[in-house]
PDB file of N, CA, C, O and CB in Angstrom:
ATOM      1  N   UNK A   1     123.863  99.482  49.437  1.00  0.00           N
ATOM      2  CA  UNK A   1     124.410  98.237  49.969  1.00  0.00           C
ATOM      3  C   UNK A   1     125.138  97.502  48.848  1.00  0.00           C
ATOM      4  O   UNK A   1     124.589  97.306  47.764  1.00  0.00           O
ATOM      5  CB  UNK A   1     123.286  97.344  50.582  1.00  0.00           C
ATOM      6  N   UNK A   2     126.372  97.100  49.116  1.00  0.00           N
ATOM      7  CA  UNK A   2     127.155  96.408  48.107  1.00  0.00           C
ATOM      8  C   UNK A   2     126.761  94.955  47.991  1.00  0.00           C
ATOM      9  O   UNK A   2     126.824  94.199  48.960  1.00  0.00           O
ATOM     10  CB  UNK A   2     128.620  96.515  48.419  1.00  0.00           C
ATOM     11  N   UNK A   3     126.358  94.575  46.809  1.00  0.00           N
ATOM     12  CA  UNK A   3     126.000  93.175  46.590  1.00  0.00           C
ATOM     13  C   UNK A   3     127.226  92.403  46.162  1.00  0.00           C
ATOM     14  O   UNK A   3     128.034  92.890  45.371  1.00  0.00           O
ATOM     15  CB  UNK A   3     124.883  93.042  45.535  1.00  0.00           C
ATOM     16  N   UNK A   4     127.362  91.197  46.686  1.00  0.00           N
ATOM     17  CA  UNK A   4     128.456  90.329  46.295  1.00  0.00           C
ATOM     18  C   UNK A   4     128.120  89.708  44.940  1.00  0.00           C
ATOM     19  O   UNK A   4     126.953  89.426  44.669  1.00  0.00           O
ATOM     20  CB  UNK A   4     128.715  89.230  47.371  1.00  0.00           C
ATOM     21  N   UNK A   5     129.121  89.491  44.084  1.00  0.00           N
ATOM     22  CA  UNK A   5     128.833  88.838  42.801  1.00  0.00           C
ATOM     23  C   UNK A   5     128.347  87.411  43.046  1.00  0.00           C
ATOM     24  O   UNK A   5     128.848  86.713  43.927  1.00  0.00           O
ATOM     25  CB  UNK A   5     130.093  88.834  41.885  1.00  0.00           C
ATOM     26  N   UNK A   6     127.373  86.998  42.260  1.00  0.00           N
ATOM     27  CA  UNK A   6     126.784  85.670  42.416  1.00  0.00           C
ATOM     28  C   UNK A   6     126.624  85.020  41.059  1.00  0.00           C
ATOM     29  O   UNK A   6     126.745  85.663  40.016  1.00  0.00           O
ATOM     30  CB  UNK A   6     125.427  85.749  43.139  1.00  0.00           C
ATOM     31  N   UNK A   7     126.349  83.731  41.102  1.00  0.00           N
ATOM     32  CA  UNK A   7     126.003  83.036  39.872  1.00  0.00           C
ATOM     33  C   UNK A   7     124.608  83.477  39.457  1.00  0.00           C
ATOM     34  O   UNK A   7     123.775  83.806  40.301  1.00  0.00           O
ATOM     35  CB  UNK A   7     126.077  81.486  40.051  1.00  0.00           C
ATOM     36  N   UNK A   8     124.363  83.481  38.165  1.00  0.00           N
ATOM     37  CA  UNK A   8     123.040  83.815  37.663  1.00  0.00           C
ATOM     38  C   UNK A   8     122.537  82.660  36.802  1.00  0.00           C
ATOM     39  O   UNK A   8     123.326  81.895  36.248  1.00  0.00           O
ATOM     40  CB  UNK A   8     123.065  85.145  36.855  1.00  0.00           C
ATOM     41  N   UNK A   9     121.242  82.548  36.701  1.00  0.00           N
ATOM     42  CA  UNK A   9     120.622  81.570  35.812  1.00  0.00           C
ATOM     43  C   UNK A   9     120.312  82.287  34.517  1.00  0.00           C
ATOM     44  O   UNK A   9     119.663  83.334  34.522  1.00  0.00           O
ATOM     45  CB  UNK A   9     119.328  80.935  36.444  1.00  0.00           C
ATOM     46  N   UNK A  10     120.771  81.732  33.402  1.00  0.00           N
ATOM     47  CA  UNK A  10     120.511  82.327  32.096  1.00  0.00           C
ATOM     48  C   UNK A  10     119.737  81.341  31.242  1.00  0.00           C
ATOM     49  O   UNK A  10     119.990  80.137  31.277  1.00  0.00           O
ATOM     50  CB  UNK A  10     121.829  82.739  31.398  1.00  0.00           C
ATOM     51  N   UNK A  11     118.795  81.861  30.478  1.00  0.00           N
ATOM     52  CA  UNK A  11     118.051  80.999  29.560  1.00  0.00           C
ATOM     53  C   UNK A  11     118.935  80.601  28.391  1.00  0.00           C
ATOM     54  O   UNK A  11     119.761  81.386  27.925  1.00  0.00           O
ATOM     55  CB  UNK A  11     116.777  81.704  29.053  1.00  0.00           C
ATOM     56  N   UNK A  12     118.752  79.366  27.920  1.00  0.00           N
ATOM     57  CA  UNK A  12     119.455  78.884  26.750  1.00  0.00           C
ATOM     58  C   UNK A  12     118.598  79.247  25.548  1.00  0.00           C
ATOM     59  O   UNK A  12     117.387  79.028  25.584  1.00  0.00           O
ATOM     60  CB  UNK A  12     119.733  77.337  26.826  1.00  0.00           C
ATOM     61  N   UNK A  13     119.183  79.798  24.478  1.00  0.00           N
ATOM     62  CA  UNK A  13     118.387  80.189  23.316  1.00  0.00           C
ATOM     63  C   UNK A  13     117.617  79.010  22.729  1.00  0.00           C
ATOM     64  O   UNK A  13     118.077  77.869  22.767  1.00  0.00           O
ATOM     65  CB  UNK A  13     119.282  80.800  22.251  1.00  0.00           C
ATOM     66  N   UNK A  14     116.461  79.299  22.195  1.00  0.00           N
ATOM     67  CA  UNK A  14     115.621  78.270  21.586  1.00  0.00           C
ATOM     68  C   UNK A  14     114.293  78.181  22.316  1.00  0.00           C
ATOM     69  O   UNK A  14     114.015  78.960  23.228  1.00  0.00           O
ATOM     70  CB  UNK A  14     116.332  76.904  21.598  1.00  0.00           C
ATOM     71  N   UNK A  15     113.488  77.230  21.906  1.00  0.00           N
ATOM     72  CA  UNK A  15     112.155  77.098  22.488  1.00  0.00           C
ATOM     73  C   UNK A  15     112.127  76.219  23.730  1.00  0.00           C
ATOM     74  O   UNK A  15     111.145  76.239  24.472  1.00  0.00           O
ATOM     75  CB  UNK A  15     111.212  76.542  21.467  1.00  0.00           C
ATOM     76  N   UNK A  16     113.180  75.453  23.969  1.00  0.00           N
ATOM     77  CA  UNK A  16     113.174  74.548  25.113  1.00  0.00           C
ATOM     78  C   UNK A  16     113.267  75.337  26.411  1.00  0.00           C
ATOM     79  O   UNK A  16     113.744  76.472  26.423  1.00  0.00           O
ATOM     80  CB  UNK A  16     114.330  73.541  25.015  1.00  0.00           C
ATOM     81  N   UNK A  17     112.823  74.749  27.474  1.00  0.00           N
ATOM     82  CA  UNK A  17     112.890  75.408  28.780  1.00  0.00           C
ATOM     83  C   UNK A  17     114.162  74.974  29.489  1.00  0.00           C
ATOM     84  O   UNK A  17     114.109  74.316  30.528  1.00  0.00           O
ATOM     85  CB  UNK A  17     111.637  75.075  29.645  1.00  0.00           C
ATOM     86  N   UNK A  18     115.284  75.337  28.935  1.00  0.00           N
ATOM     87  CA  UNK A  18     116.570  74.991  29.529  1.00  0.00           C
ATOM     88  C   UNK A  18     117.243  76.246  30.036  1.00  0.00           C
ATOM     89  O   UNK A  18     116.985  77.356  29.571  1.00  0.00           O
ATOM     90  CB  UNK A  18     117.473  74.263  28.515  1.00  0.00           C
ATOM     91  N   UNK A  19     118.116  76.033  31.005  1.00  0.00           N
ATOM     92  CA  UNK A  19     118.854  77.152  31.578  1.00  0.00           C
ATOM     93  C   UNK A  19     120.258  76.682  31.915  1.00  0.00           C
ATOM     94  O   UNK A  19     120.528  75.482  31.966  1.00  0.00           O
ATOM     95  CB  UNK A  19     118.138  77.719  32.839  1.00  0.00           C
ATOM     96  N   UNK A  20     121.149  77.640  32.145  1.00  0.00           N
ATOM     97  CA  UNK A  20     122.507  77.304  32.567  1.00  0.00           C
ATOM     98  C   UNK A  20     122.930  78.319  33.618  1.00  0.00           C
ATOM     99  O   UNK A  20     122.398  79.428  33.684  1.00  0.00           O
ATOM    100  CB  UNK A  20     123.504  77.293  31.352  1.00  0.00           C
ATOM    101  N   UNK A  21     123.893  77.921  34.437  1.00  0.00           N
ATOM    102  CA  UNK A  21     124.434  78.816  35.448  1.00  0.00           C
ATOM    103  C   UNK A  21     125.669  79.502  34.901  1.00  0.00           C
ATOM    104  O   UNK A  21     126.457  78.901  34.170  1.00  0.00           O
ATOM    105  CB  UNK A  21     124.762  78.053  36.746  1.00  0.00           C
ATOM    106  N   UNK A  22     125.828  80.755  35.258  1.00  0.00           N
ATOM    107  CA  UNK A  22     127.067  81.439  34.915  1.00  0.00           C
ATOM    108  C   UNK A  22     128.147  80.935  35.858  1.00  0.00           C
ATOM    109  O   UNK A  22     127.821  80.414  36.925  1.00  0.00           O
ATOM    110  CB  UNK A  22     126.912  82.997  35.004  1.00  0.00           C
ATOM    111  N   UNK A  23     129.425  81.071  35.504  1.00  0.00           N
ATOM    112  CA  UNK A  23     130.491  80.601  36.398  1.00  0.00           C
ATOM    113  C   UNK A  23     130.438  81.317  37.757  1.00  0.00           C
ATOM    114  O   UNK A  23     130.099  82.498  37.833  1.00  0.00           O
ATOM    115  CB  UNK A  23     131.870  80.818  35.742  1.00  0.00           C
ATOM    116  N   UNK A  24     130.769  80.601  38.799  1.00  0.00           N
ATOM    117  CA  UNK A  24     130.787  81.180  40.139  1.00  0.00           C
ATOM    118  C   UNK A  24     131.929  82.195  40.234  1.00  0.00           C
ATOM    119  O   UNK A  24     132.977  82.004  39.616  1.00  0.00           O
ATOM    120  CB  UNK A  24     130.940  80.067  41.224  1.00  0.00           C
ATOM    121  N   UNK A  25     131.738  83.260  40.994  1.00  0.00           N
ATOM    122  CA  UNK A  25     132.803  84.247  41.156  1.00  0.00           C
ATOM    123  C   UNK A  25     134.062  83.604  41.738  1.00  0.00           C
ATOM    124  O   UNK A  25     133.994  82.852  42.710  1.00  0.00           O
ATOM    125  CB  UNK A  25     132.333  85.397  42.057  1.00  0.00           C
ATOM    126  N   UNK A  26     135.189  83.904  41.141  1.00  0.00           N
ATOM    127  CA  UNK A  26     136.453  83.367  41.629  1.00  0.00           C
ATOM    128  C   UNK A  26     136.765  81.966  41.136  1.00  0.00           C
ATOM    129  O   UNK A  26     137.777  81.388  41.530  1.00  0.00           O
ATOM    130  CB  UNK A  26     136.451  83.369  43.107  1.00  0.00           C
ATOM    131  N   UNK A  27     135.911  81.405  40.278  1.00  0.00           N
ATOM    132  CA  UNK A  27     136.170  80.057  39.770  1.00  0.00           C
ATOM    133  C   UNK A  27     136.712  80.144  38.350  1.00  0.00           C
ATOM    134  O   UNK A  27     136.580  81.172  37.686  1.00  0.00           O
ATOM    135  CB  UNK A  27     134.883  79.191  39.809  1.00  0.00           C
ATOM    136  N   UNK A  28     137.314  79.072  37.899  1.00  0.00           N
ATOM    137  CA  UNK A  28     137.851  78.998  36.545  1.00  0.00           C
ATOM    138  C   UNK A  28     136.885  78.152  35.729  1.00  0.00           C
ATOM    139  O   UNK A  28     136.796  76.946  35.960  1.00  0.00           O
ATOM    140  CB  UNK A  28     139.309  78.396  36.524  1.00  0.00           C
ATOM    141  N   UNK A  29     136.162  78.739  34.785  1.00  0.00           N
ATOM    142  CA  UNK A  29     135.164  77.953  34.036  1.00  0.00           C
ATOM    143  C   UNK A  29     135.773  76.930  33.086  1.00  0.00           C
ATOM    144  O   UNK A  29     135.068  76.035  32.619  1.00  0.00           O
ATOM    145  CB  UNK A  29     134.278  78.880  33.251  1.00  0.00           C
ATOM    146  N   UNK A  30     137.060  77.039  32.790  1.00  0.00           N
ATOM    147  CA  UNK A  30     137.697  76.051  31.913  1.00  0.00           C
ATOM    148  C   UNK A  30     139.041  75.632  32.506  1.00  0.00           C
ATOM    149  O   UNK A  30     140.087  76.047  32.008  1.00  0.00           O
ATOM    150  CB  UNK A  30     137.889  76.624  30.476  1.00  0.00           C
ATOM    151  N   UNK A  31     139.029  74.819  33.559  1.00  0.00           N
ATOM    152  CA  UNK A  31     140.287  74.412  34.181  1.00  0.00           C
ATOM    153  C   UNK A  31     141.074  73.465  33.275  1.00  0.00           C
ATOM    154  O   UNK A  31     140.503  72.692  32.505  1.00  0.00           O
ATOM    155  CB  UNK A  31     140.017  73.744  35.533  1.00  0.00           C
ATOM    156  N   UNK A  32     142.388  73.548  33.389  1.00  0.00           N
ATOM    157  CA  UNK A  32     143.230  72.660  32.599  1.00  0.00           C
ATOM    158  C   UNK A  32     143.345  71.285  33.248  1.00  0.00           C
ATOM    159  O   UNK A  32     143.507  70.283  32.552  1.00  0.00           O
ATOM    160  CB  UNK A  32     144.615  73.272  32.413  1.00  0.00           C
ATOM    161  N   UNK A  33     143.265  71.231  34.555  1.00  0.00           N
ATOM    162  CA  UNK A  33     143.389  69.982  35.288  1.00  0.00           C
ATOM    163  C   UNK A  33     142.122  69.769  36.108  1.00  0.00           C
ATOM    164  O   UNK A  33     141.562  70.730  36.635  1.00  0.00           O
ATOM    165  CB  UNK A  33     144.649  69.988  36.199  1.00  0.00           C
ATOM    166  N   UNK A  34     141.664  68.527  36.223  1.00  0.00           N
ATOM    167  CA  UNK A  34     140.466  68.285  37.048  1.00  0.00           C
ATOM    168  C   UNK A  34     140.751  68.579  38.515  1.00  0.00           C
ATOM    169  O   UNK A  34     141.886  68.464  38.978  1.00  0.00           O
ATOM    170  CB  UNK A  34     139.979  66.828  36.889  1.00  0.00           C
ATOM    171  N   UNK A  35     139.717  68.953  39.225  1.00  0.00           N
ATOM    172  CA  UNK A  35     139.858  69.260  40.646  1.00  0.00           C
ATOM    173  C   UNK A  35     140.261  68.001  41.407  1.00  0.00           C
ATOM    174  O   UNK A  35     139.778  66.906  41.118  1.00  0.00           O
ATOM    175  CB  UNK A  35     138.541  69.843  41.217  1.00  0.00           C
ATOM    176  N   UNK A  36     141.145  68.169  42.378  1.00  0.00           N
ATOM    177  CA  UNK A  36     141.553  67.037  43.196  1.00  0.00           C
ATOM    178  C   UNK A  36     140.483  66.783  44.250  1.00  0.00           C
ATOM    179  O   UNK A  36     139.968  67.714  44.869  1.00  0.00           O
ATOM    180  CB  UNK A  36     142.936  67.293  43.858  1.00  0.00           C
ATOM    181  N   UNK A  37     140.163  65.532  44.439  1.00  0.00           N
ATOM    182  CA  UNK A  37     139.158  65.161  45.435  1.00  0.00           C
ATOM    183  C   UNK A  37     139.826  64.385  46.548  1.00  0.00           C
ATOM    184  O   UNK A  37     140.812  63.678  46.344  1.00  0.00           O
ATOM    185  CB  UNK A  37     138.017  64.330  44.800  1.00  0.00           C
ATOM    186  N   UNK A  38     139.255  64.539  47.739  1.00  0.00           N
ATOM    187  CA  UNK A  38     139.793  63.790  48.875  1.00  0.00           C
ATOM    188  C   UNK A  38     139.398  62.332  48.741  1.00  0.00           C
ATOM    189  O   UNK A  38     138.297  62.020  48.287  1.00  0.00           O
ATOM    190  CB  UNK A  38     139.287  64.373  50.222  1.00  0.00           C
ATOM    191  N   UNK A  39     140.297  61.439  49.136  1.00  0.00           N
ATOM    192  CA  UNK A  39     139.990  60.017  49.099  1.00  0.00           C
ATOM    193  C   UNK A  39     139.095  59.690  50.286  1.00  0.00           C
ATOM    194  O   UNK A  39     139.325  60.191  51.387  1.00  0.00           O
ATOM    195  CB  UNK A  39     141.290  59.154  49.119  1.00  0.00           C
ATOM    196  N   UNK A  40     138.069  58.850  50.077  1.00  0.00           N
ATOM    197  CA  UNK A  40     137.199  58.496  51.197  1.00  0.00           C
ATOM    198  C   UNK A  40     137.955  57.672  52.238  1.00  0.00           C
ATOM    199  O   UNK A  40     138.868  56.914  51.909  1.00  0.00           O
ATOM    200  CB  UNK A  40     135.972  57.720  50.696  1.00  0.00           C
ATOM    201  N   UNK A  41     137.564  57.832  53.475  1.00  0.00           N
ATOM    202  CA  UNK A  41     138.196  57.085  54.566  1.00  0.00           C
ATOM    203  C   UNK A  41     137.843  55.607  54.434  1.00  0.00           C
ATOM    204  O   UNK A  41     136.739  55.280  53.998  1.00  0.00           O
ATOM    205  CB  UNK A  41     137.749  57.636  55.956  1.00  0.00           C
ATOM    206  N   UNK A  42     138.754  54.709  54.799  1.00  0.00           N
ATOM    207  CA  UNK A  42     138.419  53.280  54.728  1.00  0.00           C
ATOM    208  C   UNK A  42     137.297  52.960  55.718  1.00  0.00           C
ATOM    209  O   UNK A  42     137.189  53.610  56.758  1.00  0.00           O
ATOM    210  CB  UNK A  42     139.672  52.402  55.025  1.00  0.00           C
ATOM    211  N   UNK A  43     136.463  51.966  55.406  1.00  0.00           N
ATOM    212  CA  UNK A  43     135.351  51.640  56.305  1.00  0.00           C
ATOM    213  C   UNK A  43     135.863  51.144  57.659  1.00  0.00           C
ATOM    214  O   UNK A  43     136.872  50.444  57.749  1.00  0.00           O
ATOM    215  CB  UNK A  43     134.441  50.578  55.665  1.00  0.00           C
ATOM    216  N   UNK A  44     135.144  51.525  58.689  1.00  0.00           N
ATOM    217  CA  UNK A  44     135.520  51.085  60.031  1.00  0.00           C
ATOM    218  C   UNK A  44     135.062  49.640  60.251  1.00  0.00           C
ATOM    219  O   UNK A  44     134.333  49.086  59.428  1.00  0.00           O
ATOM    220  CB  UNK A  44     134.907  52.022  61.109  1.00  0.00           C
ATOM    221  N   UNK A  45     135.487  49.037  61.353  1.00  0.00           N
ATOM    222  CA  UNK A  45     135.086  47.653  61.659  1.00  0.00           C
ATOM    223  C   UNK A  45     133.572  47.536  61.791  1.00  0.00           C
ATOM    224  O   UNK A  45     132.988  46.537  61.370  1.00  0.00           O
ATOM    225  CB  UNK A  45     135.762  47.169  62.955  1.00  0.00           C
ATOM    226  N   UNK A  46     132.931  48.553  62.375  1.00  0.00           N
ATOM    227  CA  UNK A  46     131.478  48.510  62.552  1.00  0.00           C
ATOM    228  C   UNK A  46     130.771  48.531  61.200  1.00  0.00           C
ATOM    229  O   UNK A  46     129.721  47.907  61.045  1.00  0.00           O
ATOM    230  CB  UNK A  46     131.003  49.692  63.418  1.00  0.00           C
ATOM    231  N   UNK A  47     131.332  49.239  60.218  1.00  0.00           N
ATOM    232  CA  UNK A  47     130.711  49.299  58.899  1.00  0.00           C
ATOM    233  C   UNK A  47     130.938  48.016  58.111  1.00  0.00           C
ATOM    234  O   UNK A  47     130.148  47.701  57.221  1.00  0.00           O
ATOM    235  CB  UNK A  47     131.250  50.486  58.118  1.00  0.00           C
ATOM    236  N   UNK A  48     131.983  47.276  58.410  1.00  0.00           N
ATOM    237  CA  UNK A  48     132.280  46.037  57.690  1.00  0.00           C
ATOM    238  C   UNK A  48     131.380  44.890  58.134  1.00  0.00           C
ATOM    239  O   UNK A  48     131.050  44.012  57.337  1.00  0.00           O
ATOM    240  CB  UNK A  48     133.737  45.652  57.889  1.00  0.00           C
ATOM    241  N   UNK A  49     130.981  44.897  59.412  1.00  0.00           N
ATOM    242  CA  UNK A  49     130.159  43.798  59.929  1.00  0.00           C
ATOM    243  C   UNK A  49     128.741  43.892  59.375  1.00  0.00           C
ATOM    244  O   UNK A  49     128.170  44.982  59.335  1.00  0.00           O
ATOM    245  CB  UNK A  49     130.133  43.816  61.476  1.00  0.00           C
ATOM    246  N   UNK A  50     128.161  42.763  58.945  1.00  0.00           N
ATOM    247  CA  UNK A  50     126.769  42.811  58.477  1.00  0.00           C
ATOM    248  C   UNK A  50     125.811  43.050  59.643  1.00  0.00           C
ATOM    249  O   UNK A  50     126.044  42.601  60.766  1.00  0.00           O
ATOM    250  CB  UNK A  50     126.397  41.501  57.747  1.00  0.00           C
ATOM    251  N   UNK A  51     124.762  43.747  59.356  1.00  0.00           N
ATOM    252  CA  UNK A  51     123.730  44.003  60.367  1.00  0.00           C
ATOM    253  C   UNK A  51     122.866  42.756  60.494  1.00  0.00           C
ATOM    254  O   UNK A  51     122.646  42.063  59.501  1.00  0.00           O
ATOM    255  CB  UNK A  51     122.857  45.256  59.993  1.00  0.00           C
ATOM    256  N   UNK A  52     122.374  42.453  61.685  1.00  0.00           N
ATOM    257  CA  UNK A  52     121.555  41.241  61.861  1.00  0.00           C
ATOM    258  C   UNK A  52     120.307  41.215  60.979  1.00  0.00           C
ATOM    259  O   UNK A  52     119.828  40.135  60.634  1.00  0.00           O
ATOM    260  CB  UNK A  52     121.139  41.114  63.307  1.00  0.00           C
ATOM    261  N   UNK A  53     119.779  42.359  60.614  1.00  0.00           N
ATOM    262  CA  UNK A  53     118.559  42.390  59.805  1.00  0.00           C
ATOM    263  C   UNK A  53     118.827  42.287  58.308  1.00  0.00           C
ATOM    264  O   UNK A  53     117.880  42.155  57.533  1.00  0.00           O
ATOM    265  CB  UNK A  53     117.797  43.655  60.086  1.00  0.00           C
ATOM    266  N   UNK A  54     120.081  42.344  57.878  1.00  0.00           N
ATOM    267  CA  UNK A  54     120.392  42.333  56.450  1.00  0.00           C
ATOM    268  C   UNK A  54     119.848  41.093  55.751  1.00  0.00           C
ATOM    269  O   UNK A  54     119.261  41.203  54.675  1.00  0.00           O
ATOM    270  CB  UNK A  54     121.891  42.417  56.246  1.00  0.00           C
ATOM    271  N   UNK A  55     120.031  39.927  56.338  1.00  0.00           N
ATOM    272  CA  UNK A  55     119.573  38.691  55.713  1.00  0.00           C
ATOM    273  C   UNK A  55     118.050  38.677  55.599  1.00  0.00           C
ATOM    274  O   UNK A  55     117.507  38.295  54.563  1.00  0.00           O
ATOM    275  CB  UNK A  55     120.059  37.473  56.512  1.00  0.00           C
ATOM    276  N   UNK A  56     117.371  39.087  56.648  1.00  0.00           N
ATOM    277  CA  UNK A  56     115.905  39.107  56.636  1.00  0.00           C
ATOM    278  C   UNK A  56     115.395  40.090  55.588  1.00  0.00           C
ATOM    279  O   UNK A  56     114.431  39.794  54.883  1.00  0.00           O
ATOM    280  CB  UNK A  56     115.353  39.478  58.030  1.00  0.00           C
ATOM    281  N   UNK A  57     116.020  41.238  55.478  1.00  0.00           N
ATOM    282  CA  UNK A  57     115.572  42.255  54.529  1.00  0.00           C
ATOM    283  C   UNK A  57     115.740  41.764  53.098  1.00  0.00           C
ATOM    284  O   UNK A  57     114.875  42.014  52.259  1.00  0.00           O
ATOM    285  CB  UNK A  57     116.346  43.565  54.734  1.00  0.00           C
ATOM    286  N   UNK A  58     116.824  41.076  52.805  1.00  0.00           N
ATOM    287  CA  UNK A  58     117.028  40.590  51.434  1.00  0.00           C
ATOM    288  C   UNK A  58     116.124  39.428  51.105  1.00  0.00           C
ATOM    289  O   UNK A  58     115.844  39.207  49.927  1.00  0.00           O
ATOM    290  CB  UNK A  58     118.468  40.182  51.228  1.00  0.00           C
ATOM    291  N   UNK A  59     115.650  38.669  52.084  1.00  0.00           N
ATOM    292  CA  UNK A  59     114.728  37.557  51.826  1.00  0.00           C
ATOM    293  C   UNK A  59     113.310  38.042  51.598  1.00  0.00           C
ATOM    294  O   UNK A  59     112.587  37.454  50.794  1.00  0.00           O
ATOM    295  CB  UNK A  59     114.750  36.571  52.982  1.00  0.00           C
ATOM    296  N   UNK A  60     112.893  39.093  52.276  1.00  0.00           N
ATOM    297  CA  UNK A  60     111.509  39.553  52.195  1.00  0.00           C
ATOM    298  C   UNK A  60     111.245  40.215  50.863  1.00  0.00           C
ATOM    299  O   UNK A  60     112.143  40.783  50.240  1.00  0.00           O
ATOM    300  CB  UNK A  60     111.191  40.519  53.331  1.00  0.00           C
ATOM    301  N   UNK A  61     109.998  40.132  50.436  1.00  0.00           N
ATOM    302  CA  UNK A  61     109.566  40.809  49.224  1.00  0.00           C
ATOM    303  C   UNK A  61     108.501  41.836  49.589  1.00  0.00           C
ATOM    304  O   UNK A  61     107.732  41.631  50.528  1.00  0.00           O
ATOM    305  CB  UNK A  61     109.026  39.794  48.176  1.00  0.00           C
ATOM    306  N   UNK A  62     108.457  42.917  48.865  1.00  0.00           N
ATOM    307  CA  UNK A  62     107.421  43.920  49.156  1.00  0.00           C
ATOM    308  C   UNK A  62     106.035  43.321  48.901  1.00  0.00           C
ATOM    309  O   UNK A  62     105.909  42.370  48.130  1.00  0.00           O
ATOM    310  CB  UNK A  62     107.629  45.203  48.289  1.00  0.00           C
ATOM    311  N   UNK A  63     105.016  43.856  49.529  1.00  0.00           N
ATOM    312  CA  UNK A  63     103.658  43.276  49.396  1.00  0.00           C
ATOM    313  C   UNK A  63     103.107  43.342  47.971  1.00  0.00           C
ATOM    314  O   UNK A  63     102.205  42.568  47.650  1.00  0.00           O
ATOM    315  CB  UNK A  63     102.697  43.995  50.331  1.00  0.00           C
ATOM    316  N   UNK A  64     103.588  44.203  47.125  1.00  0.00           N
ATOM    317  CA  UNK A  64     103.047  44.309  45.765  1.00  0.00           C
ATOM    318  C   UNK A  64     103.642  43.275  44.811  1.00  0.00           C
ATOM    319  O   UNK A  64     103.264  43.253  43.640  1.00  0.00           O
ATOM    320  CB  UNK A  64     103.297  45.700  45.219  1.00  0.00           C
ATOM    321  N   UNK A  65     104.549  42.428  45.262  1.00  0.00           N
ATOM    322  CA  UNK A  65     105.129  41.406  44.388  1.00  0.00           C
ATOM    323  C   UNK A  65     104.265  40.204  44.367  1.00  0.00           C
ATOM    324  O   UNK A  65     104.582  39.228  43.687  1.00  0.00           O
ATOM    325  CB  UNK A  65     106.526  41.029  44.825  1.00  0.00           C
TER     326      UNK A  65
END
């Protein structure tokens, strides 16, 4: 059965318990330009309106205070 190439976990030399991942197959481990990210969508009207419980929640204190 043909196994697909995968990332592997490799131990970092030394006594610490650290590890690193090998580069993912088909990825560039040292890109010249940062990856482009999608811009988040603007908040909808429902997200802009405060929830009725917001004021009560900010006034209350947890019982351990």
